[in-house]
C-alpha positions as a printed Julia matrix, in Angstrom:
144×3 Matrix{Float64}:
 -15.52   9.48  -30.91
 -19.05   8.92  -29.78
 -19.86  12.34  -28.26
 -23.21  13.99  -27.43
 -23.13  17.82  -26.74
 -25.91  20.16  -26.12
 -27.79  22.54  -23.99
 -31.58  22.7   -23.59
 -34.09  23.9   -20.96
 -34.02  26.52  -18.17
 -34.5   24.9   -14.89
 -30.82  25.15  -13.7
 -31.8   24.24  -10.13
 -30.29  27.35   -8.62
 -27.02  27.15  -10.46
 -25.81  30.69  -11.43
 -25.02  30.66  -15.14
 -25.1   27.5   -17.26
 -22.86  24.72  -15.78
 -20.9   22.38  -18.1
 -21.24  18.76  -17.16
 -19.09  15.89  -18.81
 -20.57  12.48  -18.72
 -18.21   9.58  -19.12
 -20.32   6.42  -19.35
 -19.72   3.37  -21.78
 -23.38   2.27  -21.61
 -25.15   4.22  -24.44
 -28.63   4.07  -23.04
 -27.52   5.11  -19.5
 -25.42   7.96  -21.32
 -28.31   9.29  -23.05
 -30.57   9.02  -19.9
 -28.04  10.99  -17.96
 -27.56  13.42  -20.98
 -31.4   14.05  -21.21
 -32.0   14.56  -17.41
 -29.14  17.03  -17.25
 -30.26  18.91  -20.45
 -33.8   19.16  -19.06
 -32.45  20.54  -15.99
 -30.63  23.4   -17.65
 -27.03  22.04  -17.85
 -24.81  22.19  -20.73
 -23.68  18.52  -21.47
 -21.11  16.62  -23.33
 -20.94  12.79  -23.2
 -18.37  10.47  -24.26
 -17.87   6.61  -23.89
 -14.48   6.19  -22.13
 -11.79   8.02  -20.28
  -9.54   8.54  -23.33
 -12.32  10.33  -25.21
 -12.92  12.54  -22.09
  -9.25  13.58  -21.96
  -9.45  14.58  -25.48
 -12.57  16.4   -25.2
 -11.54  18.49  -22.01
  -8.46  19.95  -23.83
 -11.2   22.06  -25.87
 -14.31  21.79  -23.42
 -13.53  22.16  -19.75
 -16.61  21.11  -17.67
 -17.56  22.41  -14.28
 -18.01  18.82  -12.99
 -17.62  15.32  -14.26
 -19.59  12.19  -13.94
 -17.44   9.26  -14.32
 -18.39   5.6   -14.82
 -15.64   3.32  -13.03
 -15.88   0.26  -15.26
 -15.23   1.15  -18.99
 -13.26  -0.28  -21.96
 -10.12   1.37  -23.43
  -9.55   3.73  -20.3
 -11.51   3.0   -17.09
 -12.38   5.57  -14.46
  -9.52   4.77  -12.22
  -7.05   5.34  -15.2
  -8.92   8.47  -15.96
  -8.61   9.91  -12.51
  -4.88   9.12  -12.48
  -4.34  11.03  -15.82
  -6.54  13.88  -14.34
  -4.1   14.48  -11.57
  -1.39  14.99  -14.29
  -3.21  17.9   -15.5
  -3.42  20.91  -13.43
  -6.26  22.52  -15.3
  -8.5   19.39  -14.95
  -7.37  18.38  -11.58
  -9.48  21.27  -10.13
 -12.76  19.86  -11.64
 -14.71  17.8    -9.35
 -15.5   14.21  -10.12
 -18.46  12.05   -9.09
 -17.89   8.43   -9.87
 -20.86   6.26  -10.58
 -20.47   2.64   -9.85
 -22.29  -0.52   -8.89
 -18.66  -1.92   -7.55
 -19.33  -2.54   -3.8
 -15.42  -2.47   -3.52
 -14.86   0.78   -5.37
 -12.79   2.1    -2.7
 -10.14  -0.26   -3.28
  -9.86   0.9    -6.89
 -10.19   4.7    -6.37
  -9.03   5.73   -2.97
  -6.43   8.35   -3.21
  -7.26   9.26   -6.76
  -9.23  12.35   -6.1
 -12.88  11.72   -6.77
 -15.02  14.1    -5.2
 -17.9   12.1    -4.54
 -19.08   8.31   -5.15
 -22.85   7.43   -5.99
 -23.61   3.76   -6.11
 -25.73   2.24   -8.76
 -28.64   1.93   -8.92
 -29.38   5.51   -7.9
 -32.55   7.42   -8.19
 -32.35  10.19  -10.81
 -33.39  12.9    -8.44
 -30.74  11.8    -5.96
 -28.26  11.97   -9.0
 -29.46  15.65   -9.92
 -29.08  16.75   -6.17
 -25.6   15.42   -6.2
 -24.63  17.18   -9.43
 -26.03  20.44   -8.16
 -24.1   20.15   -4.89
 -21.05  19.17   -6.88
 -21.16  22.12   -9.11
 -21.84  24.48   -6.01
 -18.86  22.98   -4.24
 -20.97  21.49   -1.48
 -19.98  17.93   -2.09
 -17.26  16.64    0.13
 -14.79  13.92   -0.77
 -17.09  10.79    0.1
 -20.07   8.64   -0.59
 -23.45   9.95   -1.46
 -25.0    6.49   -0.94
């Protein structure tokens, strides 16, 4: 399992306590950029490369929020969201879908994603969306 876990930094952007963020992204470069940005902002971060790895990880490490790529091998984002609904402990965790797919709504409508952020996105926009997600201020919908 390709997993990155760590905590570094002290700029938690107003979040009380350290929040756990799970990144589910198959692109290793993007996964590292997201991990570094969130660690630098003060989050506790784990990162995996597909939905199956994410489901295995959350059994032992429950995040406060999940950043989920939509298109991945093995188990894609939509399949992860479907599997998440069957796990009450996980169904309560907010999920931000990260996608370049302009027709993402056809794939994920009704699957319980809290927020959708379209690629390409600005890193500051993503960090603000993560903060809102952790604070419970992100409604169900699009960030861009």
